Residue, then its C-alpha position, 0 to 999 in steps of 0.5 A: m198533752l205535750v211531750l218534748e224530748d231534747g226540746k223536740v216534740h215526742c208526742r202531742s195532742a191535737d190542740i196545744t195552743m189553747p190557753r188554760e188556767l194552770w191553777s196552782g201551777t202558777k205558784s212555781l213561777v213565784g219561785l222562779m221570780a224569787a231566783a230572778a230577784v236574788q240575781d237582781g239584788l232585790l232580796t235573799l232567800d233567808e232574809r226576814a219578811s219583816d225587813t220589808l213588811s213593817e206590819w210584822k216587825n213587832d209581832p214575836e212570831k211573824s217577825r221571824i218568818t223568812l222568805r224561804q219559809l213563805l216559798s216552802m209553805t212553812g211560814g205558819q199561815a193557815s189559809t183556805v186552798g183556792r180562796p186567796q185574799g188580797y195581798l194586804d189582807s193575806l198579811k193579816a192571816p193568823l199563824s197556826a204553827l210556829p214558823g218553819s215547823k209545819f207544811q201548810y199548803g195554801p194561797a196566803p204565803m204566795q200572796i204575801f210574797g207578792e206584796i213583798m215583791r211589790r214593795k221591793l220593786v217600789a223601793e227600787g223605783k220600778d213598776d210595782n206589779p210582780r206580774l210584770y216583773i215575771e213577764r219582763r225577767i223570765l217569760g218575755p226572754i224565753g218567749v212565753k205568750v201569756g194567755g191571761w192572768r186573773s187578779g185577786p180581790d184587791g186588783e193585784a195579780l194573783m200569785p198562787q193561781g190565775l195564770l193561763l198558758a197554752a201547753e206549748e207555752w208552759a212547755k217553754i217554762g219547763e225547758f227553761v227549768r230543764l236547762g238550768g235556768k238559762q236562756d241561750g246558755k246565759p243564766l236568767v236567774d241566780a244559779a244558787a237560788f235556782a238550785e234551792l227551788f228543788q230542795g225539799h225540807e224537813a216538814n215536807p221533803a216532797y216540796g221545795l220552794t214552790w215545786w213538787l218533788p218525788r220524795a217520801t214524806p211525813a206530810v199528811d195534808p190533803v194536797t200532798r196526798s193528792t199525788d202518788i209521786t210520793e208513794h213511788a218516789s224510789d221508782l221515779p227519776v230523782d231529778m224530776v220536778v213538778a209544777a202542779g195545779a187543781g184539775n191535775q194540771r201538770l208540768y213535769v221536768i226530768p233533766s236526766r231523761r231530757l224530758t219536758i211533759v205538759r198535761q192539762a185538763s178542764l177543772d170540774v169545779a162542782a166535783l172539786a167543791a163536793g170533795k169528789k176524789s180524782r182517779w188521776s194517777d201521776w204514777q200511771f201517767l208517768s209510767l206509760l210516758l217514761n216507758s214510751t220514751n225508752d223505746 
């Protein structure tokens, strides 16, 4: 655990330098990558994915999917949590809902966005690796040291999971977000796109564009229901945003309280596969911390 208040250590565990897998905490970097790509003129959030994915142009439903819908998990793809396919295979994922109509959490939308970024970069004559783009545009400038990043079955860097960071490194991303997507007072990403990362949508007000939010929600999927920040939304800071991964990996950012909070843990894969419910409570954890930072 690592808690920064105004960028300074408020409390910490003994070891905050060991890289640990963020699991789906990786997804929140995809949103930041999108905001950087908007600033670079590579894309807009509301353009159609089929403008880049020629395979989708003649599909009556897939041709309507926007980049915003992919990032908000409302593109209509049904995919199995924790089992990402390669970029191109993810493009073939069937739709189980109309684009924009339903929140469906899974790896496919992030892998699809990875392929879109790959093609966008190729069109600009740049290295086609989305991971290297994220490192060059965001992680490098803010001083984050990557502990590792797993690849998918196609050899491409995984976008929905796979990034390994030490707590002190993940906290640097949290500080970047807390300070409005700026480094040394200068924006590293498009300001308007950055702000939209933290706006919920009708299908799931508790999820923005790759970031979780403390909002009441009608969404009943298991992933949304795995956190109790939705149940306690009225008691939590309205500006809190959360990157979250399996095993209760968490990055909480609360600008109004000047707080960045990292919580990491080992993932019990066997228990997860067996469907064992975690006793972890975001609300209880945050209550203790928020009370302590008031003292």
